[in-house]
N, C-alpha and C positions, 0 to 999 in steps of 0.2 A: 668023168670027172671033169667040171668046168675048171679052166686056168684062171687064177687069181688076176685081176687086172692091176697093172703097175702104175704107180703115180709117175707122169712123163718128168715132173720137176725133179723128183728124188732120182729117177734113172739118170738124169743128166748130171747131178751132183756125185751120184755113186760111181760114175765114170771118169770123174775129175777130181783128183785128190789135192791137187796143188792150191787149196783155197784156204783163206783165213777162217777161224771157226767162228761159227754161228748156228744155233740150234734151230732146226726146222722140225715140226711136229706133222707126222702124217695121220690124218684122222683116221684113215682106213686100216691103220696098223696099232698094234699094242706096244710096239717098241718105239723108244724115241731114238733117233739117229743123228749122229753129229756129222755136220757136213762143213765145209770150208769154202766160203765165199770171197772172192776176190774184190778188192777196192774198186777194180775198173768195173766189174759187174754191177756193184752199187752205183757207181757213177752214171752207168749207161740207165740203170733204172729211174734214178733220181732226175735225168735229163729227159727221159720219157715222160715222167709224170708232169714236169714243167711245160713240155712241148704241148701236150693235149689240152691243158685250159688255155693256153695261148692261142692254138689253133681254133678252139671254141670261142673264145673272145673276139677273134676277128671278125666271126659272123654277125656279132651285136656291136659293131663298131658305133662309137658316137662321135658325131662331128662336133667338136667344141666350138665354143664362141669366139668369134674374131674380138680382137681388142683394140681400141682406138683411143688416142688422148684427146679428140675432138667430142667424144660423147661425155656429157656432164649431167649431173643430177638435174639441173634446171631444164635440160632438154629431154630427159626421160619422163619426167612427171606429167607434162601435157599428155604425151603419148599413152602412158600408164592409165590415165585418167579416161581417155577416150577409148581405150581397149577394154576397160572394165565393163561387165554387163550391167552395172548399177548406173552406168552414164545415160543409159536409155531413159531412165526415169526423169532425167532433167528436163527433157522436152514436155513430157506430160505435166509436170510441176507448172513450168511457165505457162502453157495452154491454161491449166486450172486458174492460175492467177489472173490471166489476161481475161477468163471468162467472168469471174467474179468482178474485175475491175469494170467489165463493160456493163454489168447489172447496175453498179453504182452510178454509172455516167447516164443511165437512162432516165427519162422524164416520168415515165409511169413505172408501178410496182410490179408489174407483171404483164402477160400477153393479153391483150384486148380480146374481147369475145362478141360474136354477133348473136343477137337474139329476135325471134320472129313469133309474133303470136297472131293467131287467125281464128276468128269467131264466125260462125254460120248457123242459123236455126233452121235450115232447110229440114233436117231430119227430125225436127221435134215439134214446135210451135208454127214453123212456117210462115212467119210474117215478113220475111224478106229482109231481115236485118242482117247485116256482115259487117265484119270490123277486122282490119289489119293493122297491127302495131310492130313496127321493127326498131331496131336501136343497136348502137355499139355500146358496149359496157367498157370502161377505162379503170382499172384498178389504181388507186391514188397512194402516194406515201403519206404515211402518219407524219406528223411534225418530228423532224431530226432524224427520220429512219432512212432517207436518201443519204444522208451523211454517215450513218452507221453502216450502211451497205457499202459506200464509198470506203470506208475504213477497214472494212472486211477484206475488200480486194486488195488494199495496201498491205495487210497482214499476210494474205497469201504470197504476196509478191516479195516481202521480207523472208517468210519461211522458205521460199525457193531458192533466194539469195545464200540465206544461212545454209541451207541444204547443201548447195553447191560447195561452200567453203568447208562444211565438214567432210564431204566427200574426199576434197582436195587433201585435207590433213589425214584422212585414214589411208588413202592410197599412198600418200607420202610416208606414212608408216610402214605399209607393205614394202614399199621400195627400199626404204632404209634396211628393212630385214633381208631382203632379197641380196642387195650389194653386200651386206655384213656376211651373209652366207657365203657368197662368192669369195669374199676376201678370206674368211675363215679356210674355205676349202683349198685355195691356192697356197696359202700359209702352211697348212698341214701336209699338203702334197710335198712341198719342199723339203719340210722335215724328215717325212718318211723317206723320201728319195736319199736324203743325207744318211739316214740310219741304214738304209739298204746298202749304201756305199761303204759304210763302216763295216757291216756284216760280211760282205764280199771281201773287203780287205783283210778282215780276220780269217775268213776261210783260206784266202790265198797264203796267208802267213802259216796256219796249220798244216795246208797240204806241203808246202815247201819243207816244213820241219818234219812232216811224217815222211817225205821222199828221202830226208837225210837221216832218218830212223831215230828222231829225237824224241818224238811223241807216238802215242798209240793211236790206232785207227779209231778208237772210240772217241777220241778228241775231234777227230775228223768229222765223225757223224754227227757230234754235237754241235760243230760250227756249221755244218750243212743245214741241220735241223733249225738253228738259229736263223739263216739266211731265209729257209723257207718260210718260217714264222713272220720275218720281216717283210718279205715279198707279199704275204697274205695282207698284212696291214697296209701296205702300199695300194694293193687292189681296193681295200675297203675306203681308203682316202680318194681313190679315183672314181669310186661309186659314189662318194658323198659329193664330189665336184660335179658328176653328171646330174644328180639330183638338183644342185643349186642352179646349176646353167638351165635345166629344164623348168624350174620355177621361175626364174628370171624371164625366160622366153614366153612362159604363159602370162605373165604380168605386163611385159612390155610389148610382146609381139615382134622383138627385134632379135637378129642373129648377132649383133655386136653389142660389146659390153664396154665400160670404161677401163682404160688400161692401168689406171691408178686406183687404190683403194680409196673408198668415199670415206671421209672423216669429218667431224664437227668439233666445235668447241662448247663446252658446256655453257648454256646462257647463265645470266646473273640472277634471273627471277628464282625466287625461293618459295612463292605461293602460287597458286592457280589464278590467273587474271579473269576477271569478269568478261573480258572480250575473247575468252576461249571459245574456238569455232564450234564444240560440241554444246558449251554452255549458251551460246548465241542462238543454236538451233532449238533447243530446249525452251528458251526464253521466248523465241518466235512461236513454238507451239502454245506457250501459256498465253501470249497475245492472241493468237488465232483462236483459242478456246473462249477467250473472254469476249472477243468479237462475236464468236458463234452465239453465245448466250444471248447477246442482245438481238441477234437475228432470230432465233427461236422464240424469244419472248414476243417480238413483232408479229411473227407468223401467228403465234397462239391467240394474241389479240385481234388478228384480222385487220384487213385493210378496208377503208371506205372505198366506194367505186361510184362513178358518174356515167350515167347511160344517156346518150344523145341519140334521137331518132324521129320518127313521125307517126301519125296516126291516121288511117283513112277508115272512114265509118259511112254507113249507108243505113237509115233508120227503117225504111219501107220500100217496098216494090214501087219503081217509078220514081222514088225520091233521088235526088243528087247526092253525090259523096260530099262530106265535110272533111276537110284536112286540117290537122293541127300538129304542133311540135310536141314531141315526146320528150321530156326531161326529168329524170329521176336520180336521186342520191341515196346511196345505201351506206348507213354507218353502223358497223358492228358494235354491239354491246356486251359487257361481261364483267365479271368480277376477276380478283385475283387467284381464286381457287383452282380454275382451269389453267390459268397462265403459270401458276407455280409448278402444277403438275407436268405441263409440257417442258419446262426449262429445267427440271430437276436433273434429268441425264446430261443435259448440257454442262449444268454447274459441277456435276461430279466428273465429267470429263477434263474440266479445267483444274480441279483440286488434283486429279491423277497426274496432269501435266507438270504442275507444281511439285508433286512427290518425285517424279522422275528427274526434275531440275537438282534438287536438293540431295537426292540419291547419287546422282552423278557427280555432283561437287564433292559429296563425302568420298565417293570411291576415288576421284582424281588426287584428292589431297592424300590419301592413305596410299596410293601407288607412288605419288611424288615422294613422300617420306621414306617409303621401303627402298626405291631407287637411290635417293640419297644416302641411305644407310650403307646399301651395298656398294655404292661407289667409293665411299668412305673406306670400306673394309678392304675393297680390291687395290685401291691407291697406296694404303698401308701395306699390303702383302706384296705388292709388285716389286720393289727394291730387294726384299728378300729371296723371291723367287728368283730374280735375275741372277744375284750372287750364287745361289744354289746352282743354276744352271751353268754357271761359268766354272764352278769347282767341279763338278761332275764331268764337264768336258774335260778339263785337265785331269781328272782321275782316269778317264778313258786313255788318254795319250800315254799316261806314265803307265798304266796296266799293260797296254799293247806293247809298249818297249820292254817292260820287264817280262813279258811272256816269250817275247823273241829271245831274250837272254836266258831263259830258262829259270828265272826267280820265282815266278808264280805259276800256278797250274791253270788249266782251262777254266774251272768253274769261277775263279776271281775274275777273269776277263770277262766273262759273260755276264757277271754281275755289274761290272764297270760299264760295259756297252750298254745293258738294259737301263742302267741307272742315269747314263748319259742322255739317252733318247727319251726316257720319261721325264727328265728335268727340263729339257729343252722344249717338249711338248707341253708341259705344264706351265712353263713361263709364257710361251707364245699364246696358249690358250687362255692363260689370265689377261694378258695384254689385249687380246681380242674381246674377251669379257668387260674389259674396262671401256673400250670404244662403244661396245654394245650398249653398255649401262648409260654412257653419254647420249647416244641416240635415243635411247629409251626416255631418258630425263627429258631432253628437249621435246619428244613426241607428246609426253604427258603435260608439258608447259603449254603445248599447242603451237609452237612455232615450227616454221619451215626453215630449210637450210639457206 
């Protein structure tokens, strides 16, 4: 008959009877046995549980950003723009504008072409007639077309400039968010560290009272659980700071960040200006499409051409060659039917650009009014949240003192501690929200710091 395997944990406790009561259920047994576990053993187990994640966290150590007072927003913005993948597009846009401007500066409407015609009756009538005609064909501008092409090149240049300004505003918005995330992460880290210190202080008080026999072990366990929970909150805040620092590094490519939080004052404008970089870019698109309509219309009409060359001819065997100047002019003819069909797509593209402009203007106004309303709400609630946080902090100090004197129990202290932490966090979060809304408001208006 096989011997029943014993649970080593139960064996340990069965030979040590001087432990505090705690129920342990053995899954391999039908009976529920009562054993006593010492406060010392619980402390060792809790310390071991904390040591394991700490050792694992060291394997994934993150090097935090350096902080410097010399790093300012104005210094970071050009670096962030050059670090953006979209910055590569600027050179292509400038080259595109230069290419179209060069077309407008040209004296002819296209590339010249060389034509050669050779006639010989040797294989047919064989009368000895030969003829050679050659010439260079030059496409000519229509009246006013050269000025239209020069204007098209200018529109491309204006679009490139507007695109650069819109890119600068967009990257500035990303940088505003990245710096706001860093500031929020730093602020919440300080709050969580302070809350961890309060939880540790409460645990020290409870352990001292437990040693004096004034509180039960259950209250020690509650205080320790509260500390562990708060330490987990601090780890989450650290993880949020790591994410914020990585996003900042990806955006700027730097390992150093400003030492002080970036802040701005709300601009006085209450409407979207017509000089908004996004609207400037969309207006440049409209102007470009309008110039492109004229280009397509001119191409549909066709260009006249002038051919200059010579003609060399011999009429019969033994006769001499005669040379003549060859000059020809070609003028395309046509009605509006084919021209309108060719320009229809260009006209539609122009209308679509106008639709994008007015849609963007409507969206910017909607975002502006929403940010303005949220900012008003936050600014109205901020003094109340500050007073609430101050009162919660006082309640925590009073509850801690009352607990040491035995006037209240552990549950009331825990409530006061959690209320103090949550109120302080809510107030700081609301203050950070206010600054974010100011940054968002200025971004919507289209101004740089």
